VEXDREN-2710 file (C-alpha; in Angstrom, 1 decimal):
% VEXDREN-2710
k/r/px/py/pz
1/MET/2.6/15.5/20.1
2/ARG/-0.2/13.6/21.7
3/SER/-0.1/16.1/24.6
4/LEU/-0.8/18.9/22.1
5/ARG/-3.9/17.1/20.7
6/ARG/-5.1/16.3/24.3
7/GLY/-4.5/19.9/25.2
8/ALA/-6.6/21.1/22.2
9/ALA/-9.4/18.7/23.1
10/SER/-9.3/20.0/26.7
11/ALA/-9.4/23.6/25.5
12/LEU/-12.4/22.8/23.3
13/LEU/-14.2/21.1/26.2
14/VAL/-13.6/24.1/28.4
15/LEU/-15.0/26.4/25.7
16/ALA/-18.0/24.2/25.3
17/VAL/-18.7/24.1/29.0
18/ALA/-18.2/27.8/29.4
19/GLY/-20.7/28.4/26.6
20/CYS/-23.4/26.4/28.6
21/THR/-24.3/29.0/31.3
22/ASP/-27.7/29.6/32.7
23/ASP/-28.9/33.0/31.4
24/ALA/-31.0/33.5/34.6
25/ALA/-27.8/33.6/36.6
26/GLY/-26.6/36.7/34.7
27/PRO/-23.5/37.1/32.6
28/ALA/-20.5/34.9/33.5
29/PRO/-17.6/36.7/35.1
30/THR/-14.8/37.7/32.7
31/SER/-11.1/38.3/33.3
32/SER/-9.3/41.4/32.3
33/LYS/-6.6/41.2/29.6
34/SER/-4.8/44.2/30.7
35/THR/-1.4/42.5/30.6
36/SER/-1.9/40.9/27.2
37/SER/-0.6/43.9/25.3
38/ALA/2.4/44.2/27.5
39/SER/3.3/40.5/27.0
40/GLY/2.1/40.2/23.4
41/THR/4.4/40.6/20.4
42/THR/4.1/43.9/18.6
43/ASP/4.9/44.7/15.0
44/ALA/8.2/46.2/16.1
45/ASP/9.1/42.8/17.7
46/LEU/8.4/40.7/14.6
47/ALA/11.2/39.1/12.6
48/GLY/12.1/40.6/9.2
49/GLY/15.0/41.5/7.1
50/ALA/17.8/40.9/9.6
51/GLU/16.5/37.4/10.4
52/ALA/16.2/36.6/6.6
53/GLU/19.8/37.7/6.1
54/ALA/21.0/35.6/9.1
55/LEU/19.4/32.4/7.6
56/ALA/20.6/33.0/4.0
57/PRO/24.0/31.2/4.5
58/LEU/22.3/27.9/5.5
59/PRO/23.0/25.3/2.8
60/ALA/20.1/23.7/1.0
61/GLY/19.5/20.0/1.5
62/PRO/18.4/17.5/4.1
63/ALA/17.6/18.9/7.6
64/THR/17.9/17.1/10.9
65/GLY/17.7/18.3/14.5
66/THR/15.2/19.0/17.3
67/ALA/12.0/21.1/17.4
68/VAL/10.4/22.4/20.6
69/LEU/7.2/24.3/20.0
70/VAL/5.2/25.5/23.0
71/TYR/1.6/26.6/22.3
72/SER/0.0/28.6/25.1
73/GLY/-3.0/26.7/26.4
74/LEU/-2.5/23.7/24.2
75/GLY/0.7/22.0/25.0
76/GLU/4.2/21.3/23.8
77/LEU/5.8/19.5/20.9
78/ARG/9.4/18.3/21.7
79/ALA/10.7/15.8/19.1
80/PRO/13.4/15.0/16.6
81/PHE/13.0/16.9/13.3
82/THR/13.7/15.6/9.8
83/GLY/13.1/17.5/6.6
84/GLN/14.6/19.9/4.0
85/CYS/16.2/23.3/4.0
86/SER/15.8/25.4/0.8
87/HIS/16.1/28.9/-0.6
88/GLU/14.0/30.7/-3.1
89/GLY/15.2/34.3/-3.7
90/SER/15.4/35.9/-0.3
91/THR/13.2/33.3/1.4
92/THR/14.6/30.5/3.5
93/ARG/12.3/27.5/4.0
94/ILE/12.7/24.7/6.5
95/GLU/10.0/22.1/6.3
96/GLY/9.6/18.6/7.7
97/SER/8.2/16.5/10.4
98/ALA/8.6/16.2/14.2
99/ASP/6.7/13.3/15.7
100/THR/3.3/13.3/13.9
101/ALA/3.4/17.0/13.1
102/ARG/4.2/18.7/9.8
103/ILE/6.2/22.0/10.3
104/VAL/7.0/24.7/7.8
105/LEU/9.1/27.7/8.7
106/ASP/9.4/30.5/6.1
107/VAL/11.7/33.4/6.8
108/THR/11.5/36.3/4.4
109/PRO/12.4/40.0/4.6
110/ASP/8.7/40.6/5.4
111/GLY/8.7/38.2/8.4
112/ALA/9.1/34.7/9.8
113/ARG/6.1/32.4/9.9
114/LEU/5.8/28.9/11.3
115/ALA/2.9/26.6/10.3
116/LEU/2.1/23.4/12.1
117/ASP/-0.3/20.7/11.1
118/ASP/-0.7/17.8/13.5
119/ASP/-3.6/15.4/12.8
120/GLY/-6.0/18.2/12.2
121/VAL/-4.7/20.6/14.8
122/THR/-3.3/23.5/12.7
123/ALA/-1.7/26.8/13.7
124/THR/0.2/29.5/11.8
125/SER/2.2/31.9/13.9
126/ASP/4.4/34.9/13.3
127/LEU/7.8/34.8/14.9
128/SER/9.4/37.6/16.8
129/THR/12.9/38.7/16.7
130/GLY/15.0/36.5/19.0
131/ARG/17.9/34.2/18.4
132/TYR/18.5/33.3/14.7
133/GLU/22.1/32.1/14.8
134/VAL/23.7/30.3/11.9
135/THR/27.1/28.6/12.4
136/GLY/28.2/26.8/9.3
137/SER/25.2/24.5/8.5
138/HIS/23.6/24.8/11.9
139/LEU/20.6/26.9/12.8
140/SER/19.9/27.8/16.4
141/LEU/16.5/29.6/16.6
142/ARG/14.6/30.8/19.7
143/ALA/11.7/33.1/19.1
144/ASP/8.3/33.9/20.5
145/MET/5.2/33.1/18.5
146/SER/2.1/35.3/18.0
147/GLN/-1.2/35.1/16.3
148/ASP/-3.3/38.2/15.5
149/GLY/-0.9/40.3/17.7
150/GLU/-1.4/38.1/20.8
151/SER/1.3/35.9/22.3
152/ALA/0.8/32.3/21.3
153/GLY/3.9/30.5/22.7
154/SER/7.5/29.9/21.6
155/ALA/9.6/28.1/19.1
156/GLU/13.0/26.6/19.5
157/LEU/14.8/24.8/16.6
158/GLU/18.2/23.3/16.6
159/ILE/18.6/22.2/12.9
160/ASP/21.5/21.1/10.7
161/CYS/20.9/21.8/7.0
162/GLY/22.6/20.4/3.9
163/GLY/23.1/16.8/5.1
END
């Protein structure tokens, strides 16, 4: 996870340097975001009821596996995951740790959200439809992440629930 923190520090440095322009030189050039809407996750792409139903059979209990979270412009977390799987009503929650990061995945009929907190670097992302496969006590998840309608990266989880 150190690479994610280094990436965040680098991104902040770039933003700080970009903010230090000489006004006499005129406005800094900007890039067009014309492709962002084509590659971003739209509301129609967001996870919801079908994904909540897919995760409902997972048993509650200890969770172990692997988490791979890729954050655009920040870096990648690829580490063993340990935590808990639980259900409350139609919500499935998988929460635990991977390296130094705390991860919480909530999947409800209204959507799937993944929250990450790693030593002060925090992010909450909506997950798209994708692969939400449950075989026995095993979850295989692969979905794109978005924040405020913009693509933010991807999440891959291979988790065994119920100990």
